[in-house]
N, C-alpha and C positions, 0 to 999 in steps of 0.2 A: 565692365560691359562685355558681353559675349557677342562676337561677330561671326556670321556664317553666310554662306551662299547656297542657293539651290542650283543644281546643275542638271542639265538635260543633254544627253548625248544625241546629236543629230548626225545624219549621214555625212560622210566626207570630213570627219573630224571638226565639224563646225559645232560650237557649243553655245548654249544660251545660259546666262547667269542672271540670277535675281538676288541682290544683296539685301540683307536685313540685319538689324541690331536688336538684341534682347538683353535684358538685365540678367546677370549671372545668378543662379540659385546656389544654395549650399551644396547638397549632394543630389538633389532631385531637380528634374527639369522644371522651369517656371511655366506658368500658364501661357505666357507669350511664346516661349520656345515650343511648347506642345502645339500651339496654334500654327506656328510657322512650319512645323513638320507636317501637320495635317494639310496645310495649303500646298506644300511641295508635292505631297502625294496626290492631292486632288487636281493639280495642274499637270500631272504626268511627268514630273521630274524623276530622275533616277537616283539622285543622291542629295544629301545635305552636307556641305563642306564648311567646317568651322575653324576658327583660329585655334591652334593646337593647345595653347596653355590652359584653357579652361574646360577642356573636354573631360567628362566623367564617364564612368562605366554606365551609369543610368542614361546619359544622353545617347550613347551608342546603342543601348538596348531599346530605347524608345524609337530610334530611327530604324533599327532592324525590324522591330515589331510592325512598323508601318510599311515594310517591304521595300525600304530604300537602303542604299549604301551610305555608310558614314565616311566622311573624308576630313582631312586636316591639312591646313596650309600654314605657313611655309615652315616646314619642320627640317631644321638643319643639324640639330644635335643628335648624336647617336643615342644618348640616354632617353631623349624625348621620343625618338623613333621606336625604341624598344618598349617604352611605356605604352604608347599608342597601339602598337601591334598587339600588346598584351590585353588591351581593352577591346580588341576586335575591329579596329579601324580597317576599312576596306581600301581607302585611297589615301595616299600620302603625297603631297606636293612638296618638293624640296629643290634646293639649289645644288645638292650633292647626291645625285642618284647612285653614285658608286658606293657611298656609305650606306644608303638604304639597301642596295643589293647585297652588300656584305652582311648586314643585319638580318635580312630575309634568309640568306643562305645559312647563317649561323643558327637561326631559329629552326630551320628545316632539319639541320643536323642533330638538334636536341630532341626532336620528336621520336 
């Protein structure tokens, strides 16, 4: 199962989330995933945030093509952070922000 949320940033750091579950596809987004991305866009959401283990490059591309940011939760492993950043994830939610900061600095140094 693929789990994700739509996120809308509101003033004063108040957020609104809408949770949804879709069946995971092989390497391409499923019709239900595409539908959820379209719904997120039509409702004015800014991002689609997914459970990190099942995210593919195609998922991130579809979300970006819709003009939304792609996010992942709860990413605690450095190798997972590195993989997701390589896919173009815009938002990473983690219990270890210091590890994420180190990985971001490391990637900046390699550019």
